[in-house]
Z-matrix of the N, CA and C atoms (Angstrom, degrees):
N
C 1 1.444
C 2 1.526 1 111.19
N 3 1.334 2 117.47 1 -41.81
C 4 1.457 3 120.88 2 179.95
C 5 1.524 4 111.27 3 -64.50
N 6 1.333 5 116.50 4 -34.79
C 7 1.462 6 120.27 5 179.03
C 8 1.528 7 110.01 6 -67.12
N 9 1.331 8 116.73 7 -38.32
C 10 1.461 9 120.46 8 177.62
C 11 1.526 10 111.20 9 -63.86
N 12 1.326 11 116.50 10 -40.41
C 13 1.462 12 120.18 11 178.54
C 14 1.529 13 111.11 12 -66.65
N 15 1.328 14 116.29 13 -41.62
C 16 1.455 15 120.82 14 177.39
C 17 1.524 16 110.63 15 -63.03
N 18 1.321 17 116.13 16 -42.64
C 19 1.457 18 121.21 17 178.70
C 20 1.536 19 110.54 18 -62.99
N 21 1.329 20 117.16 19 -44.19
C 22 1.462 21 121.23 20 178.08
C 23 1.535 22 110.48 21 -61.21
N 24 1.325 23 116.96 22 -43.71
C 25 1.458 24 121.19 23 179.11
C 26 1.512 25 112.58 24 -63.21
N 27 1.320 26 116.27 25 -41.66
C 28 1.466 27 120.57 26 179.38
C 29 1.526 28 110.86 27 -66.61
N 30 1.322 29 116.37 28 -43.05
C 31 1.468 30 120.43 29 177.74
C 32 1.523 31 110.21 30 -62.53
N 33 1.329 32 117.02 31 -43.57
C 34 1.460 33 121.23 32 179.69
C 35 1.523 34 110.54 33 -62.60
N 36 1.328 35 117.50 34 -45.33
C 37 1.459 36 121.63 35 -179.24
C 38 1.521 37 111.17 36 -61.52
N 39 1.319 38 116.74 37 -51.17
C 40 1.473 39 120.32 38 -177.23
C 41 1.524 40 110.65 39 -64.18
N 42 1.330 41 116.87 40 -43.18
C 43 1.458 42 120.30 41 -179.56
C 44 1.523 43 110.72 42 -61.96
N 45 1.329 44 116.76 43 -48.02
C 46 1.461 45 119.78 44 179.92
C 47 1.530 46 111.93 45 -65.86
N 48 1.317 47 117.52 46 -37.01
C 49 1.463 48 120.66 47 178.93
C 50 1.524 49 110.56 48 -63.16
N 51 1.324 50 116.79 49 -41.01
C 52 1.461 51 120.76 50 179.10
C 53 1.524 52 110.73 51 -68.05
N 54 1.330 53 117.14 52 -40.49
C 55 1.461 54 120.40 53 -177.81
C 56 1.527 55 111.75 54 -73.37
N 57 1.322 56 117.72 55 -44.02
C 58 1.465 57 120.77 56 179.09
C 59 1.532 58 110.01 57 -67.98
N 60 1.321 59 117.05 58 -37.55
C 61 1.464 60 125.25 59 173.55
C 62 1.527 61 114.05 60 50.91
N 63 1.332 62 117.45 61 64.40
C 64 1.469 63 118.83 62 179.84
C 65 1.527 64 113.07 63 -62.29
N 66 1.327 65 118.19 64 -29.14
C 67 1.463 66 120.44 65 178.59
C 68 1.528 67 111.29 66 -70.45
N 69 1.329 68 117.20 67 -28.11
C 70 1.458 69 121.21 68 175.28
C 71 1.519 70 112.76 69 -80.65
N 72 1.316 71 116.70 70 -26.80
C 73 1.464 72 121.71 71 179.92
C 74 1.529 73 110.44 72 -80.26
N 75 1.323 74 117.49 73 -28.69
C 76 1.468 75 121.71 74 -176.39
C 77 1.535 76 113.25 75 -55.15
N 78 1.336 77 120.31 76 -47.22
C 79 1.470 78 118.58 77 178.92
C 80 1.533 79 113.08 78 -63.00
N 81 1.323 80 116.69 79 -35.13
C 82 1.464 81 120.38 80 177.79
C 83 1.523 82 109.46 81 -65.10
N 84 1.324 83 116.12 82 -45.09
C 85 1.463 84 120.42 83 179.18
C 86 1.518 85 111.04 84 -62.05
N 87 1.319 86 117.28 85 -45.53
C 88 1.466 87 120.72 86 -179.93
C 89 1.528 88 110.10 87 -60.19
N 90 1.338 89 116.99 88 -39.66
C 91 1.465 90 120.69 89 -178.85
C 92 1.528 91 112.03 90 -68.18
N 93 1.328 92 117.51 91 -42.25
C 94 1.464 93 118.19 92 -175.80
C 95 1.524 94 113.16 93 -84.20
N 96 1.321 95 117.52 94 -13.97
C 97 1.469 96 120.44 95 -179.02
C 98 1.520 97 112.46 96 -114.00
N 99 1.316 98 117.55 97 16.78
C 100 1.466 99 119.83 98 -174.11
C 101 1.525 100 113.57 99 -66.49
N 102 1.324 101 117.76 100 -26.48
C 103 1.461 102 120.33 101 -178.63
C 104 1.528 103 113.10 102 -88.80
N 105 1.327 104 117.35 103 1.17
C 106 1.464 105 121.22 104 -176.51
C 107 1.523 106 111.10 105 -95.15
N 108 1.325 107 115.12 106 156.44
C 109 1.465 108 120.53 107 176.39
C 110 1.527 109 109.43 108 -72.65
N 111 1.325 110 116.19 109 161.41
C 112 1.464 111 121.59 110 -177.88
C 113 1.527 112 111.62 111 -60.73
N 114 1.320 113 117.73 112 -39.38
C 115 1.471 114 119.71 113 179.53
C 116 1.515 115 111.19 114 -66.83
N 117 1.332 116 117.51 115 -37.85
C 118 1.469 117 120.84 116 177.10
C 119 1.526 118 110.52 117 -65.36
N 120 1.324 119 116.84 118 -41.26
C 121 1.474 120 120.47 119 178.41
C 122 1.514 121 111.15 120 -62.06
N 123 1.335 122 117.26 121 -42.73
C 124 1.469 123 120.39 122 178.56
C 125 1.524 124 111.46 123 -63.11
N 126 1.326 125 116.92 124 -40.65
C 127 1.467 126 120.35 125 177.96
C 128 1.528 127 111.10 126 -64.95
N 129 1.312 128 116.42 127 -39.69
C 130 1.464 129 120.68 128 178.95
C 131 1.523 130 110.18 129 -64.75
N 132 1.334 131 116.69 130 -43.82
C 133 1.465 132 120.56 131 179.00
C 134 1.527 133 110.34 132 -61.94
N 135 1.315 134 117.06 133 -44.94
C 136 1.459 135 120.40 134 179.89
C 137 1.530 136 110.94 135 -60.53
N 138 1.327 137 117.18 136 -46.97
C 139 1.470 138 120.69 137 178.80
C 140 1.520 139 111.55 138 -63.65
N 141 1.325 140 117.39 139 -44.52
C 142 1.463 141 121.15 140 -177.37
C 143 1.524 142 111.38 141 -63.17
N 144 1.317 143 116.71 142 -46.14
C 145 1.465 144 120.41 143 -178.73
C 146 1.531 145 110.39 144 -68.11
N 147 1.320 146 117.30 145 -39.12
C 148 1.468 147 120.26 146 178.27
C 149 1.524 148 111.08 147 -63.35
N 150 1.316 149 116.96 148 -45.10
C 151 1.470 150 120.90 149 179.31
C 152 1.524 151 110.58 150 -65.11
N 153 1.330 152 117.16 151 -44.46
C 154 1.473 153 120.61 152 -179.65
C 155 1.526 154 110.33 153 -62.71
N 156 1.324 155 117.59 154 -42.08
C 157 1.457 156 120.97 155 178.00
C 158 1.525 157 110.87 156 -64.01
N 159 1.327 158 116.94 157 -41.59
C 160 1.467 159 120.67 158 179.42
C 161 1.524 160 111.32 159 -63.54
N 162 1.318 161 117.24 160 -41.81
C 163 1.471 162 120.99 161 178.41
C 164 1.525 163 109.92 162 -63.19
N 165 1.328 164 116.31 163 -46.52
C 166 1.464 165 120.35 164 -179.51
C 167 1.528 166 110.81 165 -65.09
N 168 1.315 167 117.40 166 -42.17
C 169 1.462 168 121.30 167 178.31
C 170 1.528 169 111.27 168 -64.73
N 171 1.330 170 117.32 169 -36.48
C 172 1.460 171 121.16 170 176.04
C 173 1.528 172 110.27 171 -58.68
N 174 1.341 173 116.52 172 -47.08
C 175 1.463 174 119.64 173 -179.51
C 176 1.521 175 111.70 174 -70.98
N 177 1.329 176 117.45 175 -27.70
C 178 1.459 177 119.90 176 175.08
C 179 1.532 178 110.10 177 -66.25
N 180 1.324 179 116.61 178 -41.84
C 181 1.459 180 121.06 179 -174.67
C 182 1.529 181 113.60 180 -81.90
N 183 1.317 182 118.13 181 -43.15
C 184 1.469 183 119.80 182 -173.95
C 185 1.528 184 113.82 183 -123.73
N 186 1.307 185 117.58 184 3.52
C 187 1.463 186 120.78 185 -176.96
C 188 1.520 187 114.24 186 -60.81
N 189 1.330 188 116.41 187 -45.69
C 190 1.473 189 119.62 188 -179.52
C 191 1.520 190 110.76 189 -63.96
N 192 1.321 191 117.46 190 -41.99
C 193 1.465 192 120.82 191 179.48
C 194 1.529 193 110.86 192 -65.95
N 195 1.318 194 116.41 193 -39.92
C 196 1.457 195 120.67 194 178.73
C 197 1.528 196 111.34 195 -63.70
N 198 1.326 197 115.97 196 -46.76
C 199 1.469 198 119.52 197 178.41
C 200 1.525 199 110.88 198 -64.04
N 201 1.320 200 116.62 199 -40.40
C 202 1.457 201 120.31 200 178.66
C 203 1.527 202 110.65 201 -62.45
N 204 1.322 203 116.75 202 -42.06
C 205 1.462 204 121.12 203 178.39
C 206 1.536 205 110.55 204 -61.86
N 207 1.327 206 116.19 205 -37.97
C 208 1.459 207 120.81 206 179.85
C 209 1.528 208 112.61 207 -81.11
N 210 1.335 209 116.81 208 -8.64
C 211 1.460 210 120.62 209 179.41
C 212 1.517 211 113.55 210 77.81
N 213 1.336 212 116.53 211 28.03
C 214 1.461 213 122.20 212 -178.69
C 215 1.522 214 108.39 213 -112.73
N 216 1.331 215 117.02 214 132.67
C 217 1.458 216 119.42 215 175.94
C 218 1.527 217 109.75 216 -81.36
N 219 1.307 218 115.72 217 160.55
C 220 1.461 219 121.05 218 178.69
C 221 1.519 220 110.40 219 -61.63
N 222 1.313 221 116.87 220 -39.43
C 223 1.461 222 120.72 221 -177.87
C 224 1.522 223 111.66 222 -70.87
N 225 1.329 224 117.73 223 -36.12
C 226 1.466 225 120.69 224 175.27
C 227 1.528 226 110.11 225 -64.99
N 228 1.327 227 116.28 226 -38.32
C 229 1.464 228 120.37 227 177.25
C 230 1.523 229 110.58 228 -64.42
N 231 1.320 230 116.70 229 -42.15
C 232 1.465 231 120.72 230 179.80
C 233 1.528 232 110.73 231 -63.02
N 234 1.317 233 116.49 232 -42.29
C 235 1.467 234 120.47 233 179.64
C 236 1.521 235 110.65 234 -66.05
N 237 1.331 236 117.10 235 -45.74
C 238 1.464 237 119.65 236 -179.80
C 239 1.527 238 111.17 237 -65.67
N 240 1.333 239 117.65 238 -35.23
C 241 1.464 240 120.81 239 175.58
C 242 1.512 241 111.60 240 -63.30
N 243 1.323 242 117.06 241 -40.04
C 244 1.465 243 121.25 242 176.89
C 245 1.516 244 111.97 243 -64.41
N 246 1.320 245 116.31 244 -41.20
C 247 1.467 246 120.58 245 178.18
C 248 1.524 247 110.44 246 -64.57
N 249 1.330 248 116.08 247 -43.36
C 250 1.467 249 120.59 248 178.56
C 251 1.527 250 110.93 249 -62.27
N 252 1.314 251 116.69 250 -42.94
C 253 1.461 252 121.25 251 178.43
C 254 1.527 253 110.81 252 -62.33
N 255 1.327 254 116.76 253 -42.36
C 256 1.459 255 121.29 254 178.22
C 257 1.527 256 110.61 255 -63.42
N 258 1.337 257 116.72 256 -44.62
C 259 1.466 258 120.94 257 -179.39
C 260 1.527 259 111.43 258 -64.28
N 261 1.309 260 117.00 259 -32.11
C 262 1.465 261 121.05 260 178.04
C 263 1.523 262 110.97 261 -75.81
N 264 1.327 263 117.03 262 -38.20
C 265 1.464 264 121.26 263 -175.33
C 266 1.524 265 113.28 264 -78.64
N 267 1.314 266 118.07 265 -27.34
C 268 1.469 267 121.15 266 -175.26
C 269 1.528 268 112.38 267 -58.31
N 270 1.326 269 120.22 268 -49.55
C 271 1.475 270 118.27 269 177.86
C 272 1.522 271 113.30 270 -61.63
N 273 1.341 272 116.52 271 -31.13
C 274 1.462 273 119.87 272 -179.95
C 275 1.526 274 111.51 273 -65.77
N 276 1.328 275 116.86 274 -29.36
C 277 1.460 276 120.38 275 177.96
C 278 1.527 277 111.63 276 -63.85
N 279 1.322 278 115.95 277 -28.43
C 280 1.457 279 121.25 278 -178.66
C 281 1.523 280 112.73 279 -99.81
N 282 1.343 281 116.98 280 10.29
C 283 1.454 282 121.60 281 175.69
C 284 1.515 283 114.87 282 79.43
N 285 1.325 284 117.82 283 15.19
C 286 1.459 285 121.21 284 178.25
C 287 1.518 286 108.13 285 -92.94
N 288 1.322 287 116.10 286 128.17
C 289 1.462 288 120.26 287 -179.25
C 290 1.520 289 109.10 288 -102.47
N 291 1.338 290 117.30 289 115.06
C 292 1.465 291 119.17 290 177.93
C 293 1.528 292 111.49 291 -61.40
N 294 1.311 293 116.10 292 155.61
C 295 1.467 294 120.94 293 -176.82
C 296 1.520 295 112.53 294 -64.10
N 297 1.331 296 118.25 295 -24.10
C 298 1.457 297 120.69 296 -177.91
C 299 1.517 298 113.64 297 -79.78
N 300 1.320 299 117.46 298 -10.65
C 301 1.462 300 118.76 299 179.11
C 302 1.510 301 110.20 300 -73.59
N 303 1.320 302 115.45 301 164.35
C 304 1.462 303 119.31 302 -178.64
C 305 1.521 304 110.36 303 -63.38
N 306 1.331 305 117.01 304 155.47
C 307 1.453 306 120.76 305 -175.75
C 308 1.518 307 112.64 306 -65.18
N 309 1.314 308 115.28 307 154.73
C 310 1.453 309 121.44 308 177.58
C 311 1.521 310 110.62 309 -71.55
N 312 1.326 311 115.68 310 176.60
C 313 1.464 312 119.69 311 -176.40
C 314 1.523 313 112.09 312 -64.58
N 315 1.326 314 116.69 313 -35.35
C 316 1.452 315 119.32 314 -177.74
C 317 1.530 316 112.83 315 -83.02
N 318 1.311 317 117.81 316 -8.28
C 319 1.457 318 121.51 317 179.51
C 320 1.524 319 108.87 318 -93.02
N 321 1.311 320 116.53 319 145.61
C 322 1.467 321 118.69 320 177.84
C 323 1.518 322 109.11 321 -91.08
N 324 1.310 323 116.06 322 150.89
C 325 1.462 324 121.84 323 -179.42
C 326 1.518 325 109.77 324 -82.64
N 327 1.316 326 115.34 325 148.94
C 328 1.453 327 119.36 326 177.02
C 329 1.523 328 109.25 327 -82.48
N 330 1.312 329 116.60 328 163.68
C 331 1.459 330 121.13 329 -172.78
C 332 1.526 331 113.25 330 -64.31
N 333 1.323 332 119.03 331 -35.45
C 334 1.453 333 121.11 332 -175.37
C 335 1.510 334 114.89 333 -88.21
N 336 1.304 335 118.00 334 4.47
C 337 1.454 336 121.40 335 -175.41
C 338 1.528 337 111.35 336 -80.42
N 339 1.321 338 116.83 337 132.43
C 340 1.464 339 121.59 338 -179.41
C 341 1.521 340 107.98 339 -131.74
N 342 1.336 341 116.79 340 111.40
C 343 1.461 342 119.54 341 -177.82
C 344 1.517 343 112.13 342 -69.62
N 345 1.332 344 117.61 343 -14.76
C 346 1.469 345 119.76 344 176.50
C 347 1.522 346 110.13 345 -66.60
N 348 1.344 347 116.33 346 -36.51
C 349 1.465 348 120.02 347 -179.88
C 350 1.516 349 109.75 348 -83.35
N 351 1.322 350 116.59 349 -56.66
C 352 1.463 351 121.25 350 178.11
C 353 1.508 352 107.81 351 -126.60
N 354 1.263 353 120.09 352 122.68
C 355 1.455 354 130.94 353 13.87
C 356 1.522 355 115.21 354 -101.19
N 357 1.355 356 119.04 355 -1.77
C 358 1.464 357 118.50 356 -172.78
C 359 1.523 358 114.03 357 -68.62
N 360 1.336 359 117.63 358 -62.88
C 361 1.470 360 119.83 359 -176.51
C 362 1.525 361 110.81 360 -64.97
N 363 1.325 362 115.46 361 -50.20
C 364 1.460 363 121.36 362 179.04
C 365 1.516 364 106.30 363 -127.68
N 366 1.248 365 122.61 364 118.58
C 367 1.447 366 131.78 365 15.83
C 368 1.525 367 115.07 366 -105.68
N 369 1.346 368 118.98 367 -2.35
C 370 1.464 369 118.63 368 -172.76
C 371 1.526 370 113.40 369 -68.32
N 372 1.339 371 117.82 370 -50.58
C 373 1.459 372 119.44 371 -177.10
C 374 1.526 373 113.84 372 -88.83
N 375 1.302 374 117.84 373 -29.98
C 376 1.473 375 120.05 374 179.17
C 377 1.528 376 110.34 375 -138.07
N 378 1.304 377 114.66 376 61.76
C 379 1.453 378 120.43 377 -179.52
C 380 1.518 379 112.09 378 -91.18
N 381 1.310 380 115.82 379 -162.23
C 382 1.463 381 120.48 380 -178.24
C 383 1.534 382 113.15 381 -58.00
N 384 1.321 383 116.77 382 -35.95
C 385 1.465 384 119.74 383 179.72
C 386 1.514 385 112.61 384 -65.52
N 387 1.331 386 116.60 385 -45.78
C 388 1.463 387 120.51 386 179.64
C 389 1.524 388 110.94 387 -66.64
N 390 1.332 389 116.68 388 -39.66
C 391 1.463 390 120.01 389 -179.94
C 392 1.518 391 110.68 390 -66.94
N 393 1.329 392 116.87 391 -45.31
C 394 1.467 393 119.92 392 178.34
C 395 1.524 394 110.89 393 -62.98
N 396 1.326 395 116.91 394 -40.32
C 397 1.460 396 121.08 395 179.39
C 398 1.524 397 111.37 396 -64.15
N 399 1.326 398 117.18 397 -44.74
C 400 1.465 399 119.52 398 -179.20
C 401 1.522 400 110.01 399 -66.19
N 402 1.324 401 117.65 400 -35.06
C 403 1.465 402 120.26 401 177.35
C 404 1.521 403 111.29 402 -67.41
N 405 1.324 404 117.17 403 -41.32
C 406 1.468 405 120.34 404 178.19
C 407 1.531 406 110.76 405 -66.09
N 408 1.331 407 117.34 406 -41.55
C 409 1.465 408 120.30 407 178.47
C 410 1.530 409 111.03 408 -67.75
N 411 1.325 410 117.07 409 -36.78
C 412 1.466 411 120.77 410 176.12
C 413 1.520 412 110.23 411 -64.43
N 414 1.326 413 116.20 412 -38.19
C 415 1.466 414 120.81 413 177.20
C 416 1.532 415 109.95 414 -64.07
N 417 1.338 416 117.28 415 -39.95
C 418 1.468 417 120.82 416 177.34
C 419 1.524 418 111.52 417 -67.39
N 420 1.323 419 116.68 418 -34.58
C 421 1.464 420 120.24 419 -179.84
C 422 1.522 421 111.57 420 -70.39
N 423 1.332 422 116.13 421 -26.47
C 424 1.463 423 120.03 422 179.82
C 425 1.523 424 110.71 423 64.91
N 426 1.304 425 116.26 424 -141.05
C 427 1.465 426 121.52 425 -178.55
C 428 1.527 427 111.75 426 -98.19
N 429 1.323 428 117.73 427 9.65
C 430 1.459 429 121.81 428 -178.66
C 431 1.533 430 109.81 429 -72.79
N 432 1.338 431 117.86 430 112.07
C 433 1.467 432 119.69 431 -177.18
C 434 1.533 433 113.15 432 -63.83
N 435 1.332 434 117.29 433 -29.10
C 436 1.464 435 119.18 434 178.18
C 437 1.522 436 110.75 435 -67.24
N 438 1.327 437 116.48 436 -43.46
C 439 1.466 438 119.61 437 178.83
C 440 1.524 439 111.30 438 -66.43
N 441 1.319 440 116.74 439 -39.39
C 442 1.458 441 119.99 440 177.99
C 443 1.525 442 110.63 441 -64.99
N 444 1.327 443 117.04 442 -38.59
C 445 1.462 444 120.90 443 176.24
C 446 1.519 445 111.68 444 -64.24
N 447 1.316 446 116.30 445 -42.38
C 448 1.464 447 120.90 446 177.90
C 449 1.523 448 110.26 447 -64.29
N 450 1.327 449 116.49 448 -39.23
C 451 1.460 450 120.62 449 177.97
C 452 1.532 451 110.62 450 -64.88
N 453 1.322 452 117.60 451 -41.60
C 454 1.469 453 120.93 452 176.84
C 455 1.529 454 110.61 453 -63.56
N 456 1.324 455 116.87 454 -40.69
C 457 1.466 456 121.14 455 177.93
C 458 1.528 457 111.09 456 -65.02
N 459 1.323 458 117.17 457 -44.25
C 460 1.468 459 121.17 458 178.26
C 461 1.526 460 110.35 459 -61.32
N 462 1.325 461 116.46 460 -39.50
C 463 1.465 462 120.88 461 178.28
C 464 1.525 463 110.57 462 -64.07
N 465 1.317 464 116.58 463 -44.11
C 466 1.468 465 120.72 464 178.87
C 467 1.521 466 111.07 465 -61.66
N 468 1.326 467 117.05 466 -42.22
C 469 1.468 468 120.68 467 -179.61
C 470 1.531 469 110.23 468 -65.46
N 471 1.329 470 117.25 469 -40.02
C 472 1.468 471 120.72 470 178.49
C 473 1.525 472 110.11 471 -60.92
N 474 1.329 473 117.27 472 -43.43
C 475 1.467 474 119.22 473 179.90
C 476 1.524 475 112.29 474 -73.66
N 477 1.326 476 118.77 475 -25.69
C 478 1.465 477 120.26 476 171.06
C 479 1.527 478 110.59 477 -67.06
N 480 1.332 479 116.32 478 -40.56
C 481 1.468 480 120.55 479 175.30
C 482 1.525 481 109.81 480 -62.03
N 483 1.341 482 116.77 481 -43.48
C 484 1.463 483 120.92 482 178.54
C 485 1.529 484 110.78 483 -60.92
N 486 1.329 485 117.03 484 -42.33
C 487 1.459 486 121.71 485 177.93
C 488 1.528 487 110.30 486 -59.39
N 489 1.307 488 116.34 487 -46.96
C 490 1.466 489 121.36 488 -179.19
C 491 1.535 490 110.84 489 -64.30
N 492 1.333 491 116.67 490 -47.24
C 493 1.465 492 120.61 491 -177.09
C 494 1.530 493 110.58 492 -63.95
N 495 1.324 494 117.79 493 -43.40
C 496 1.466 495 119.68 494 -179.80
C 497 1.529 496 111.64 495 -66.95
N 498 1.327 497 117.09 496 -33.21
C 499 1.463 498 119.47 497 177.71
C 500 1.525 499 112.40 498 -68.80
N 501 1.315 500 117.60 499 -30.55
C 502 1.470 501 119.58 500 177.89
C 503 1.531 502 110.69 501 -103.32
N 504 1.330 503 116.48 502 16.62
C 505 1.465 504 121.34 503 -177.09
C 506 1.513 505 114.06 504 -57.03
N 507 1.321 506 116.60 505 -43.25
C 508 1.464 507 119.96 506 179.92
C 509 1.527 508 110.59 507 -63.73
N 510 1.330 509 116.53 508 -42.70
C 511 1.470 510 120.87 509 177.06
C 512 1.526 511 110.54 510 -61.91
N 513 1.353 512 116.15 511 -42.95
C 514 1.474 513 120.21 512 178.27
C 515 1.533 514 111.29 513 -59.88
N 516 1.313 515 116.20 514 -43.25
C 517 1.466 516 120.07 515 -178.27
C 518 1.526 517 110.65 516 -66.65
N 519 1.316 518 117.59 517 -36.44
C 520 1.465 519 120.23 518 178.16
C 521 1.522 520 111.69 519 -67.03
N 522 1.344 521 116.68 520 -40.04
C 523 1.457 522 120.16 521 -173.80
C 524 1.526 523 114.09 522 -91.89
N 525 1.305 524 117.45 523 -28.12
C 526 1.463 525 120.42 524 -179.13
C 527 1.516 526 113.44 525 -104.17
N 528 1.316 527 116.69 526 -18.63
C 529 1.471 528 120.24 527 -179.60
C 530 1.505 529 113.02 528 81.31
């Protein structure tokens, strides 16, 4: 039984790490925060990771009940999330920037804009992929409190890794390119 729990935890950790992809988010963060001071960047990373973890934890705790209340299966949600992601990514392949994306370099930012929330926390760190993944893993865990605890722990570790990677993102970009 302990081996099964360890295996579930390892699968959850690796799956979430691949989906959250802090190493893929780091170059985006470095690019959008390059004009900020180091203390501002650290504050942004802390806020972004905290918000992303809270969103993911929310779906871990009440996501299945919410979907059930709405009459949506986990698999239907995963499919619709994939379609939404594809529809969002397709214009980007052709160099078209939707109006909801962050402003270009020559555009000034509005006063209420916070890059910690958008685009870092949502959708980069806790977007449709992370939400669908946590829902699928929660479905696999069932009602077993040990598995749910392991899943929450794996999620926390993934976001700690994301916090660390984003904090050393500039160093990574200098040394790895």
